[in-house]
Legacy VTK file of the C-alpha trace (Angstrom):
# vtk DataFile Version 3.0
C-alpha trace
ASCII
DATASET POLYDATA
POINTS 93 float
7.958 5.156 -2.376
7.262 5.808 -6.056
5.942 2.265 -6.470
3.593 2.731 -3.511
2.224 5.967 -4.955
1.782 4.334 -8.354
-0.102 1.421 -6.778
-2.456 3.784 -4.936
-2.979 5.918 -8.039
-3.862 2.857 -10.112
-6.200 1.483 -7.434
-8.130 4.697 -6.866
-8.119 6.107 -10.424
-11.664 4.906 -11.044
-12.757 7.019 -8.082
-10.940 10.107 -9.304
-8.368 9.901 -6.497
-4.587 9.491 -6.561
-3.454 8.789 -3.009
-4.853 6.966 0.013
-5.150 10.205 1.980
-7.724 11.504 -0.520
-10.199 8.678 0.068
-13.377 9.490 1.981
-13.815 7.194 4.982
-17.104 5.699 3.759
-15.358 4.368 0.629
-12.912 2.415 2.800
-15.729 0.996 4.903
-17.723 -0.421 1.965
-17.040 -3.302 -0.399
-14.876 -3.898 -2.222
-12.453 -1.880 -0.102
-13.581 -2.711 3.437
-11.198 -4.956 5.335
-12.340 -8.201 6.958
-13.516 -7.927 10.577
-10.615 -10.124 11.709
-8.181 -7.504 10.392
-9.933 -4.539 12.009
-10.819 -6.176 15.346
-8.409 -4.072 17.422
-9.326 -0.915 15.552
-13.043 -1.485 16.195
-12.369 -2.225 19.862
-10.649 1.140 20.207
-13.562 2.849 18.506
-16.065 1.100 20.788
-14.001 1.987 23.877
-13.902 5.636 22.853
-10.121 5.772 22.645
-10.381 6.433 18.915
-12.888 8.653 17.122
-14.690 7.756 13.901
-12.415 10.217 12.127
-9.378 8.538 13.690
-10.735 5.151 12.589
-10.792 6.325 8.974
-7.325 7.836 9.272
-5.951 4.537 10.550
-7.552 2.741 7.600
-5.879 5.148 5.180
-2.538 4.601 6.922
-2.991 0.825 6.763
-3.478 1.039 2.992
-0.308 3.120 2.761
1.659 0.627 4.863
0.506 -2.195 2.568
1.440 -0.168 -0.518
4.908 0.523 0.885
5.336 -3.204 1.546
4.259 -4.015 -2.027
0.979 -5.731 -1.135
-2.393 -5.016 -2.726
-4.430 -4.983 0.520
-3.717 -4.306 4.179
-3.911 -7.110 6.731
-4.176 -7.131 10.538
-0.457 -6.414 10.930
-0.769 -3.343 8.712
-3.733 -2.128 10.749
-1.766 -2.614 13.995
1.175 -0.713 12.539
-1.148 2.069 11.422
-2.686 2.267 14.912
0.802 2.624 16.339
1.689 5.352 13.856
-1.553 7.218 14.550
-1.467 6.935 18.350
2.286 6.961 18.918
2.021 3.646 20.747
4.415 0.812 20.094
2.248 -2.208 19.261
LINES 1 94
93 0 1 2 3 4 5 6 7 8 9 10 11 12 13 14 15 16 17 18 19 20 21 22 23 24 25 26 27 28 29 30 31 32 33 34 35 36 37 38 39 40 41 42 43 44 45 46 47 48 49 50 51 52 53 54 55 56 57 58 59 60 61 62 63 64 65 66 67 68 69 70 71 72 73 74 75 76 77 78 79 80 81 82 83 84 85 86 87 88 89 90 91 92
């Protein structure tokens, strides 16, 4: 867990943030931090269907970054986003 926190702190230090939870949603939806559409397809579908709010969308993105950090990767992928959706909604995906 310490390595994951250190990775997040290093990544976000230029923005004056230390952890993924501190990031404003708009930062995660703009380059260079926005994830490719292929990785957020399911997340966007839930937003479009109304089963997830815009606030929930951003929370899932933050969780996906945390999942990637815990796994020792520098960016989340589609599997991380799916895992984050499951953590946020309580659904097994």
